[in-house]
N, C-alpha and C positions, 0 to 999 in steps of 0.2 A: 504494500500500500504506500501511497505517497505521503511523505512527511514534510514538515517545514524545513528540516535539515536538507532534504533532497531539493526542495523548491528554491531555497535560498543559496545553497552551495556554501563555499568558504569565503563569501564576500564580507564586506564591512558590517552589514546588518547582522549576520550570524555572529561576528566577532563582538559587536556591541551587546547582543543578547547574552552571549556567553559571559561577558564581563560583568553582568549583573550579579553573578555568583560571588564576586569578590566585594560587593557592597557590604558595608558594616552590618546593615540590617539583615541581609541574607546570611551572613556568617553567624550572626546572633541567633537567627531562627534555626539554623542547622545545629548549633551547639546547645541551645537551650532545651531542657527536658520538657518544658511546658509551653513556651512561646508559640511554637509551631502549631500545637493543638488549639490554642486560643485563636490564632489567625485562621486556621482551617474552620473552626466552629463559626467564626465571624463570617467567613465566606459562605457557609451553609445558611446562616441566618440571613445574610444579604440576598441570597438566591430565593429563600422563602418569602422575603418581603417583595422581591421583584415578581416572582411567579404568582404569589397569592393575589397581589393587587392587579397585575396586568391581565391575568386570566379572568378575574371578576369583571374588570372593565371590558374585556373583549366579549364575554358572553352577554353583558348588558348592551353593548353596541350591536350585538346580533339579535337582540330582542327579548332576551330572558330578563326576569325581574323588572318588568315594565311598571310595577307598582312603586318602584323607587326611581325618582326623577334623575335622569342622567346629569342634569345641571348641578345636582347636589352630590351625586356619587363620583362623577367624572374627575373633577379637579383634585380631590384628596387621593383618589386611586392613582391618577397619573403622577402626582407628586411622589407618592410612596414608591411607585414603580421606578421612577427616575432615581430616587435615593437608593433603592435596592440595587439598581443596575450600577450606579456609581460605586457603591461599597463593594459589590461583587467584582467589579473590574479591578479596583485597587487591591483588595485582598487576594484576588486571583493572581495578579501580577506579582505580588510579594511571595506567594506560594511558588510561582514559577521560578523566582530568583534562587530558590533553595537548590533546585536541580534543573537548570535550563537545558543541559545536554539530554536528559531523559525526556523532557517535554518536546524538545525540537525533533527528537527521533521517534515520537509516538504519533501514529497515524490518527488515532482518536482525538488527540489534541488539535491536530490540523483540521479535522472535521468540525470540532467544537468551535474553533476560531472562525471558520468559514460560516457556520450557522449563526454564531454570535454577530458577525458582521452583517449578515442578511437581516437578522432580527432587529438590530440597531438601525440599519438603513431603512427598514420598513417603518419603524417607530418614528424616526426623524423625518422621513418623507411625509408621513401623515401629519406630524406635528406642525409643519410649516404651511399647511393648507388652510384655506378659509373654511373648508368642509369640517375640519377638526374643531375650529373655533365655533362654528355654528352648532356642532353637535354638543359641545360643552356649554355654550351660552343659551341655546334655545331648544336643545334636545332633538334637533333635526339631523337624522342619520342618513347620509346618502349611500348609494351603492358602493362608492369608492371607499368610504369609511368601513362599511361592512366587509369588503374584500380585504382591507388592511387588517381588520380584527380577526378574520378567519385565518389569514396568513400568520398572524401573530400567535394564534392558538396552536398552530403547527410548529412554528420556528422556535419558540421559547422552550416548550417541553423537549423538542428534538435536541436543542442545545444542552439541556440538562442531561439527557440520556447520553449524549456524546461525552459530556464531562465525567459521568460515572464510568463510561467505557474506558477512559484513560487508565484507570487502575487495573484493568484486566488485560492490557496489552503490554 
């Protein structure tokens, strides 16, 4: 299977990613008996915040829970998803720095990053549209918003599954 190491080769990007293993925080995470556990738990918590909020928002955009106004549910769920995504990316990167060589050579990690990029692109593309603003402000959900929500319902859980797959390769 294709890995980031194979895609990037021995160029400067690979060298920069490998150099993260020498960062003081990465060294501390490797040497500490408990720090890595807490960062890993933080990563899991962040993923829970992200998926819990984004999946609820997606199913509401697709028409479930119509008794709860989108104008009230949407903003806090979107904010929580954004906070969860940010925390997951930060903690995930710190976990990566502990063993970048292992991650760069792991096909599941490559798939996870590709799915993450697609999920983030989907969310960001939706976020900049007036259709998104109209959905949050007036509860008007267009077909484009529904398509983005359906895509999100596939991409985020797929990203989670690819992340879990890393441990098995």
